[in-house]
N, C-alpha and C positions, 0 to 999 in steps of 0.2 A: 726246624720248621719247613714244611713242605712247600714247594713252589707250584703245586697243583691242587685243584679242587675237584670234587666228584659231583656230577649232576646227573639227574635222571631225565632222559628224553622220552617223551610219549608221542607216538605217531597216531594220527587219526585219519580215517577215511582214505582219501587218495594218497596221502603221505605214507600211510601204513601199507597200502598196496605197492607203492614205489620201492619201499625198503624191505618188505616181506616180514616185518615184525611189528609188534605193538609198542615195545619199549626197549630201551637200552640204557646202560649206565656208561657214562663217559668221564674220563679224567682229562681235564683241560688246564692250561696254565692259569694261574691267578690273574685277574684283570680281563679275562676273556668276556666279551659281551655276548648276548643272545644272537645278535646279528653275525658276529664272527663265528659262533658255534654253528649257525646255519650254513655259513660258507664251508666250514670243515665237513659238515655232514653231506653237503652237495659234492664235495670231492670224493668222499667215501661211497656215496650212493648217487651216481650220476643221474638216475631217473628223477631225483628231486629237482634237478636243474633244468628240466624241460620248460620251454617258454610258456606252455599251457598251464603249468602248475604255479599258481600264485599261492604263497604260503603266509599264513598269519602266525606269528610267534607270540606265545603267552608265557610269561615267567610267573610261576606260583599263581596261576589263574588270572593274571592281569596282562592285557594286551598293551601294546605301545611302549614297552620297556626294553626294546631291542638294543638301545645304546648304553644301557646301564650295566656295569660289570656284574657278572654272576657271582653268587656266593656258594660256598660248600653246602651241598644238600638241596640246592634249588631244583625245582621241577620245571622243565621246559617242554611245552606242548607245541607241536607243529600241527596246525589246523588248516583245512582248505577254506577258502572264502565262503561265507554264508550267503546263500541266495534264496530267494523266495518271492512270494507276491501275494 
């Protein structure tokens, strides 16, 4: 039994510009949360960690799930904050 899971990370708008790609597949330890994955991604892609970049994390198209452990095959989307008026 593997101690890792595979997730797909999708980057949108400013996050895509920061990492230079639209998606990547990641193997992470079982029990990793979306918030922890974001920290890992910030280490690998320092431009994601700029103070001006606030990032919304969605797991399987649901926001607000950053503290729930990811499951094998989950899709994690990194989105810039939505603004408008």
